[in-house]
Steps between C-alpha positions, in 0.01 A plus 500: 500500500496877527181665627423833663868589523605176671634157409232252603431129499201343333195437717494125440674423172775260406842603372688395191852513363603723211737309272780610271383388152858428393611282791191410701659638816280680753528880470250585775171412666172688480147462638214389279234752594139417582202706390493645850856625449405655167195669654704631792743668261208664319361633827833664580526649151144627514564675831827650378332629184304752703818693584738406213253622238484839672874537547635790289641376171854633567513298823393180323744576220793538735446159660461323165814660356703417811390135464619496139836644595545248783424213262780623274736505796410139581484379139759223539336356811152501343627371165673206664178389667317549170742274313502237774121461495428574131806372316580782259864611458618736772573780252138486383380506860703811575348668195151404614556638851622827351190542283284414803666787683449726198126422496472615861702815439299582187165458673622687804562791268164453328315511833539879486336519158155345544310788351131585480340760277235769481247500217306806375150480646174546311362745756642815653443383856660156459852365505609160370797327661646156425724334758671162519501294817657164596284191447573350844666175604689329215564126488824450304570150369842462337677228293815298552691599186565861614447489877645848568401722209141377482451586867639850456297556183182442700588636843662815361195650326261369767687678779550812289126520435426474873391135506612244756618155394471135588758301304510131412820405318529182296517188712830400335679832561382670822837581655575792269174653622612449860820694425301784344273512806809535717587812302151648531510430873836673540371804308227557758181445301200529733367166633253330269592694186687201354428141607648169384311171498669182371323188382278354234309723262200271529480594869625858521360611165161350577477706818600823333260450210207449735603758762312826445775700668727421204417753230740383232707202389827554310609168350779371279473140386353269241200584285320192632527610863422859406169396349406317819583806709287717274205264543531509878547878509190562290261446791634815668611679180840507669760712322765294315836559336637195323822420318439157353664258259681592181622342177723764350578498127858604419511613136821540300461669159752460221624858541577459872846532647546125550771522764283725714193284439689185602625658823151627573345159439756339729419744781124490452468122467756364745492757782378335823513168310209623286276539805365846426156606381644728231780278368507400133279195447472492120801618298385600150786554254451622144598236244789697348695516826387182673819307427735780607298576813486133597876452467575806712244414769606135518860604564388721791265239650777240506709735715240549774620373837249304705514424872437629852415870488742565788797390286689777314430517129184286503241631252232228518373380837249226579130517426288555808398133539472162329148573376632800309777292345259229393278753323793651312635163387152390391483805275836406347387141447174616343684732260748232394217254446333747263806567287714754683879458496712513814810716456616499862394383845154353536559288808568504872837642597704256704748682726844367589443628853280251684373781725306632199337170408186620680446798270249508213758609243428508127765556235459826308321380190463617141237357262449574133237404237234586759140576400178610670367144539746435781417550868798730550334750264176500697587441868720722715838327532673643810825328415824548300360384165515718187283383206595654162216557250543624143281773349502686169291818522421767755127430472554128556707539815268762647203265460694212660625716786147615584335158462516398869289620792813637668595866469769592751825574315633483145828586331603596146840566350527716190682809377205617291328794672169451325494132580585578864191719525271262313604194699493674839149629433383171352618272780217433747722517806530731798880521472691518173879512473635623168868400482476471879478173691500663845219758492404486868572823690340637814371818333300322227177296526521120502181313415338262255219499246246223440542213751836624624364737761299794626648841571864601513781498752792740477506865392243756605236266355586249773343729758162499328398158627548608862294820477129570479371809318252718686297778337390776737237754396474801732213745493590817682241625751 
């Protein structure tokens, strides 16, 4: 683990292997931290906060930007580790590493622009000043599906705001975090500013939630776990930023450019084997174009290449584990049992290469005649399954899209300007893509409504969760 500027062993923990989800081969070995390890990291971060928070913003900015640039220089090395431990195609991993670097560079630049304000006073001898100050030590808990970008999206604004960080990456994908820590170390960040603890969330997270030196938790993960964290944080009114589960509607109106909508659906649904919080989960297609859209999409889905993400040309890698595959296939079975039709896929993918027999592969799947009674329309899928649902009117599809407790991302495809405005304002989601299946950029906020999260990451809004507002009233004497 990485603590106080040094690589350290656990006090008394065991170690475990990190496995390649495609082949089952050992990628590396990491310690499973104890609560004492987690507390030790917090102590270092708390001590470092005293000086890092007072460092001039341009000095902090320079270090953060240098780290982002170094990550770009080492993108192939980091991306290879990412693919080996996570399974996504190497081209996707390179793209993720690049956006991770961009998050750091963006927030390094924003560190210089944390502004306060003066407010006209009500008395001649008073002055009113508002300043913003860092919250303190941040516990960052990141997921396995984007093990580089989710780290940068939390560490970047935290460091820019003047906070120090203790990081716990997902237990399945910790080695990407190790590579990023190597970069931070090489850049010369002061000891204790960034610390890495590997292990179970039930151990590390429990310590950070109860530890009063941790002022904030930044978490990406499931809604179920997020609710538990909120309950535990309530006793200290600990600050929280949460990006939780999603169930994105993908709406295709009859006036849409169908070729563009099909390509967008393919990218949104099947990227990272469908293991993204903002990927299309329910594909609503207006009745007049359902047949044409289905034919075009089916042709594309049949062409998707599945296999080990390290192989050239592979577009669909394995799911993260067997449990994930079982859930996805259960959703398919439930849908078929309730009247859905299987157009393609729907089962385990059996590789010709015996080395891949370990992997939890699922064929890219397309279902039609789907309705809201099916589990796939209610539960987050996290797999390469696209369910097609017919609708007739704008009002009908808006009501269906908003019916769930999720509110992270939504998509709509139309060439009608008025409809674009109505649907984007009517969708109860934090992110809306109109004719755009890839809306995520570093300069814009990323966050969910309803049970999909609290606060935003990305953009200038991403800094807000790491800053406290202080009002100062001065009476001149």
